[in-house]
C-alpha positions in Angstrom: -3.1 27.2 -2.1 -3.1 28.8 1.4 -0.5 29.0 3.3 0.0 26.1 5.7 2.3 25.5 8.7 3.6 22.2 8.8 1.6 18.7 6.9 3.2 15.9 7.4 1.5 12.4 6.1 2.1 8.8 8.0 1.2 5.4 6.4 0.4 3.2 9.3 0.7 -0.7 9.5 0.2 -1.2 12.9 -2.1 -1.5 15.1 -4.4 -2.3 12.0 -8.0 -4.3 12.3 -7.8 -7.2 9.5 -10.9 -8.9 8.5 -11.8 -10.3 11.5 -11.2 -7.6 13.7 -8.5 -8.7 15.6 -5.3 -6.3 16.0 -2.3 -7.2 13.4 0.7 -5.6 11.5 -0.1 -5.2 7.7 2.0 -5.7 4.8 3.4 -2.8 2.8 1.9 -2.5 -0.5 4.8 -1.9 -3.2 2.5 0.8 -5.2 1.5 2.6 -1.5 5.3 4.4 -1.5 5.6 6.0 -5.1 2.1 7.0 -5.5 1.5 9.0 -1.9 4.9 10.3 -2.1 3.5 11.8 -5.7 0.1 13.2 -3.9 2.0 14.5 -1.2 4.5 16.2 -3.2 1.6 17.8 -5.2 0.3 19.3 -2.0 2.7 20.2 -0.1 3.4 17.4 2.4 6.8 18.6 4.6 6.9 14.2 4.9 5.5 11.2 4.6 6.1 8.3 6.7 5.5 5.0 6.2 5.8 3.6 9.4 5.6 -0.5 10.3 6.9 -2.6 13.0 8.8 -5.4 10.2 12.3 -4.8 9.7 11.7 -6.6 6.9 8.9 -4.2 5.2 10.7 -1.8 6.4 13.2 -2.5 3.8 11.0 -3.1 1.0 9.6 0.5 1.8 13.4 1.8 1.7 14.5 0.1 -1.6 11.4 1.7 -3.0 11.9 5.2 -1.7 16.3 4.5 -2.5 15.2 3.6 -6.7 13.5 6.0 -7.2 15.2 8.8 -5.7 18.7 7.5 -7.0 17.0 7.6 -11.0 17.7 11.3 -12.8 15.6 9.8 -15.6 12.6 10.9 -13.6 13.2 13.9 -11.3 9.2 14.8 -10.4 9.0 11.3 -8.9 12.9 12.0 -7.3 11.6 14.9 -6.0 8.2 13.3 -4.7 10.2 9.9 -3.1 12.8 12.6 -1.1 9.6 13.1 1.1 9.5 9.6 2.3 10.9 8.3 5.5 10.6 5.3 6.9 9.8 4.9 10.7 9.5 2.2 13.3 6.6 3.5 15.2 5.1 6.1 15.2 6.1 8.1 18.3 9.5 8.8 16.4 7.4 10.7 13.5 5.9 13.4 16.4 9.1 13.8 17.6 10.8 14.4 14.5 7.8 16.7 13.7 8.3 18.9 17.3 11.5 18.7 16.8 11.4 20.6 13.0 8.3 22.8 13.8 9.3 24.1 17.5 5.9 23.0 19.0 4.1 19.2 19.1 2.0 18.4 15.8 -1.6 18.4 16.0 -2.4 14.8 15.8 -5.6 13.5 12.7 -6.8 10.4 11.8 -9.1 9.5 9.1 -11.6 6.5 8.8 -13.6 5.5 6.8 -16.1 4.2 9.6 -19.1 6.0 10.3 -20.6 7.4 14.1 -17.2 7.0 16.0 -17.5 8.8 19.3 -13.6 10.3 19.0 -13.4 14.2 18.5 -14.3 15.3 15.0 -13.4 18.1 12.6 -15.1 19.6 9.7 -13.3 20.4 6.3 -13.8 24.3 6.6 -12.0 24.4 10.7 -9.5 21.5 9.3 -8.9 24.4 6.4 -8.7 26.9 9.6 -6.4 25.1 11.7 -3.6 23.8 9.6 -2.8 27.6 9.4 -2.6 27.9 12.9 -0.5 24.6 14.3 1.8 21.7 12.6 -0.6 18.8 11.6 0.5 15.1 11.4 -2.5 13.4 9.6 -3.2 9.5 10.3 -3.8 6.9 7.3 -4.5 3.4 8.4 -4.1 -0.1 6.0 -5.8 -3.2 6.6 -9.4 -2.9 7.5 -8.1 0.5 9.3 -6.9 1.7 12.3 -7.1 0.0 15.7 -9.1 1.8 18.2 -6.6 2.6 20.4 -5.1 4.2 18.0 -8.4 6.7 16.8 -8.4 7.3 20.3 -4.8 8.7 20.4 -5.9 10.8 17.5 -6.6 14.9 18.9 -9.8 14.9 16.3 -10.7 12.7 13.2 -11.8 13.8 10.1 -15.5 12.9 8.2 -15.7 9.2 7.1 -15.3 10.6 2.5 -18.5 8.8 2.9 -21.1 8.2 5.2 -23.5 6.7 3.6 -23.7 3.4 0.5 -20.2 2.2 -0.4 -17.0 2.8 1.3 -14.2 1.2 0.3 -11.3 3.1 -1.7 -7.6 2.4 -1.6 -5.6 4.1 1.3 -4.0 6.1 -2.3 -7.2 7.3 -3.1 -8.2 9.1 0.1 -4.8 10.5 0.4 -5.1 11.9 -2.0 -9.4 13.2 -1.7 -8.5 14.0 1.9 -5.3 16.3 0.5 -7.3 18.2 -2.1 -9.9 19.1 1.0 -8.0 20.3 2.9 -5.1 22.1 0.2 -7.1 22.3 -2.8 -7.6 26.0 -4.8 -11.4 26.1 -4.0 -14.1 24.4 -1.7 -17.6 24.3 -1.7 -19.2 23.7 2.2 -18.8 20.4 1.8 -14.7 20.5 1.4 -15.4 19.2 -2.0 -13.6 21.2 -4.4 -14.6 22.9 -7.8 
């Protein structure tokens, strides 16, 4: 894997859109905490932030993380779950990354929606930029990030599918996107081979 600046990911639970298009805070899906942590560890992510404004949901995420971090029977999961940090708001993540890296991160959003009116990065350009500065990569839950969040990103990455069926779990999307960004070999479309 190519050497890169710090790559950080955040799984966001607010502001998300529900099925009716309303802005909501989504509930934590417990399996996302350890599964995404394992993927993040595999691809060299520095920190995996779980971000929710709901105190009860933060406590659940912290308990899940702590369960695996304290369980010495599973050292690989323990290693992965040490990447997890639970935060109330996205701004906290941004500040922590800026402090750790000595410069602010570029913020990249992800969405399954096509035709969004925001700056897009192709996969090759994204891999190049990863070598130049820290990046905070945002993943949404529910029916995706609200417009206010998408519009605040420096760039969006391309949807994983531009047409046809497009309803991946966030765990699958994280794995595919991290592989396209940091996998060993890529074709011109960002797919590993």
